[in-house]
LUMKE-452499 format. One record per residue (C-alpha): x, y, z. Coordinates in Angstrom, 3 decimals. Layout:
<r px="X" py="Y" pz="Z"/>
...
***
This chain:
<r px="27.293" py="-125.954" pz="-78.163"/>
<r px="29.716" py="-123.966" pz="-76.082"/>
<r px="32.637" py="-126.441" pz="-77.202"/>
<r px="31.433" py="-126.132" pz="-80.747"/>
<r px="31.201" py="-122.439" pz="-80.878"/>
<r px="34.573" py="-122.055" pz="-79.316"/>
<r px="36.056" py="-124.361" pz="-82.142"/>
<r px="34.318" py="-122.183" pz="-84.710"/>
<r px="36.011" py="-119.084" pz="-83.193"/>
<r px="39.376" py="-120.687" pz="-82.627"/>
<r px="39.453" py="-121.410" pz="-86.394"/>
<r px="38.289" py="-117.964" pz="-87.313"/>
<r px="40.824" py="-116.321" pz="-85.192"/>
<r px="43.514" py="-118.830" pz="-86.767"/>
<r px="42.294" py="-117.925" pz="-90.309"/>
<r px="42.687" py="-114.355" pz="-89.820"/>
<r px="46.372" py="-114.634" pz="-88.261"/>
<r px="44.707" py="-113.635" pz="-84.888"/>
<r px="43.962" py="-110.118" pz="-86.163"/>
<r px="40.465" py="-110.351" pz="-85.966"/>
<r px="38.496" py="-110.369" pz="-82.485"/>
<r px="35.168" py="-109.504" pz="-81.224"/>
<r px="34.092" py="-106.173" pz="-83.221"/>
<r px="31.767" py="-105.542" pz="-80.456"/>
<r px="33.989" py="-105.514" pz="-77.545"/>
<r px="36.680" py="-103.591" pz="-79.358"/>
<r px="34.350" py="-100.989" pz="-80.397"/>
<r px="32.553" py="-100.783" pz="-76.897"/>
<r px="36.088" py="-100.540" pz="-75.027"/>
<r px="36.767" py="-97.406" pz="-77.075"/>
<r px="33.295" py="-95.790" pz="-77.342"/>
<r px="30.781" py="-96.975" pz="-74.580"/>
<r px="32.227" py="-94.417" pz="-71.864"/>
<r px="31.433" py="-91.693" pz="-74.219"/>
<r px="28.612" py="-92.821" pz="-75.835"/>
<r px="25.272" py="-93.994" pz="-73.867"/>
<r px="23.659" py="-95.223" pz="-77.157"/>
<r px="26.723" py="-97.481" pz="-77.878"/>
<r px="26.665" py="-98.577" pz="-74.315"/>
<r px="23.207" py="-99.487" pz="-74.374"/>
<r px="23.590" py="-101.385" pz="-77.885"/>
<r px="26.533" py="-103.383" pz="-76.362"/>
<r px="24.421" py="-104.258" pz="-73.240"/>
<r px="21.599" py="-105.565" pz="-75.813"/>
<r px="23.983" py="-107.388" pz="-77.900"/>
<r px="25.967" py="-109.274" pz="-75.039"/>
<r px="22.365" py="-110.000" pz="-73.340"/>
<r px="21.219" py="-111.562" pz="-76.587"/>
<r px="24.289" py="-113.684" pz="-76.709"/>
<r px="23.698" py="-114.796" pz="-72.783"/>
<r px="19.952" py="-115.251" pz="-73.672"/>
<r px="20.803" py="-117.723" pz="-76.740"/>
<r px="23.209" py="-119.860" pz="-74.090"/>
<r px="20.858" py="-119.338" pz="-71.090"/>
<r px="17.620" py="-120.845" pz="-73.271"/>
<r px="20.144" py="-123.879" pz="-74.515"/>
<r px="20.744" py="-124.273" pz="-70.731"/>
<r px="17.258" py="-124.507" pz="-69.719"/>
<r px="16.319" py="-126.909" pz="-72.323"/>
<r px="19.170" py="-128.994" pz="-70.835"/>
<r px="17.742" py="-128.628" pz="-67.594"/>
<r px="19.214" py="-126.220" pz="-65.794"/>
<r px="16.928" py="-123.719" pz="-63.903"/>
<r px="16.574" py="-120.277" pz="-64.890"/>
<r px="18.617" py="-118.512" pz="-62.478"/>
<r px="21.250" py="-120.796" pz="-62.914"/>
<r px="21.057" py="-120.757" pz="-66.820"/>
<r px="21.378" py="-116.990" pz="-66.685"/>
<r px="24.704" py="-117.029" pz="-64.198"/>
<r px="26.189" py="-119.732" pz="-66.446"/>
<r px="25.647" py="-118.114" pz="-69.524"/>
<r px="26.963" py="-114.644" pz="-68.239"/>
<r px="30.272" py="-116.718" pz="-67.128"/>
<r px="30.228" py="-118.295" pz="-70.806"/>
<r px="29.947" py="-115.001" pz="-72.724"/>
<r px="32.444" py="-113.589" pz="-70.520"/>
<r px="35.151" py="-116.371" pz="-70.439"/>
<r px="34.762" py="-116.511" pz="-74.447"/>
<r px="35.004" py="-112.832" pz="-74.544"/>
<r px="38.380" py="-112.644" pz="-72.798"/>
<r px="39.899" py="-115.851" pz="-74.300"/>
<r px="39.290" py="-113.876" pz="-77.736"/>
<r px="41.457" py="-111.046" pz="-76.368"/>
<r px="43.914" py="-113.559" pz="-74.909"/>
<r px="43.992" py="-115.429" pz="-78.188"/>
<r px="44.596" py="-112.203" pz="-80.036"/>
<r px="47.460" py="-110.944" pz="-77.935"/>
<r px="49.278" py="-114.351" pz="-77.723"/>
<r px="48.370" py="-115.204" pz="-81.526"/>
<r px="47.331" py="-118.593" pz="-80.406"/>
<r px="43.974" py="-120.564" pz="-80.152"/>
<r px="45.038" py="-122.154" pz="-76.861"/>
<r px="43.026" py="-119.686" pz="-74.730"/>
<r px="39.891" py="-120.178" pz="-76.491"/>
<r px="40.397" py="-124.101" pz="-76.699"/>
<r px="41.045" py="-123.765" pz="-72.752"/>
<r px="38.012" py="-121.682" pz="-72.132"/>
<r px="35.968" py="-124.135" pz="-74.237"/>
<r px="37.411" py="-127.298" pz="-71.944"/>
<r px="36.570" py="-125.420" pz="-68.578"/>
<r px="33.209" py="-124.282" pz="-69.612"/>
<r px="32.406" py="-127.954" pz="-70.641"/>
<r px="33.809" py="-129.283" pz="-67.577"/>
<r px="31.868" py="-126.737" pz="-65.338"/>
<r px="28.378" py="-127.055" pz="-66.787"/>
<r px="29.245" py="-131.327" pz="-66.697"/>
<r px="29.867" py="-130.932" pz="-63.165"/>
<r px="26.855" py="-128.694" pz="-62.394"/>
<r px="24.582" py="-130.903" pz="-64.465"/>
<r px="25.987" py="-134.074" pz="-62.543"/>
<r px="25.537" py="-132.029" pz="-59.179"/>
<r px="21.939" py="-131.314" pz="-60.371"/>
<r px="21.043" py="-134.746" pz="-61.073"/>
<r px="22.176" py="-136.098" pz="-57.928"/>
<r px="20.070" py="-133.596" pz="-55.985"/>
<r px="16.919" py="-134.576" pz="-57.799"/>
<r px="17.748" py="-138.103" pz="-57.781"/>
***
């Protein structure tokens, strides 16, 4: 799921000539410090994204606490990759994050399987 989403984002960014990015992050960086309503909306948006990923990880056998931690890592990494992609005018940061997150999730899944076996 993460790799597919990152592939979608990389294509979207490239199609825009790396002018687009995450509109929520851009807006929050500028307005959240002055607006508690914007900060609340941003927290809710990011929490929603994390919840989607966490639910998928739980379905894949991760524990709830681990899924929550990993979903925060995923969203934070992807958001950072979007910023780097825009600055570098390259999909490479998104592609690297997709590979790194995929590897981290596989390692966690394999370790979990060894522990329960």
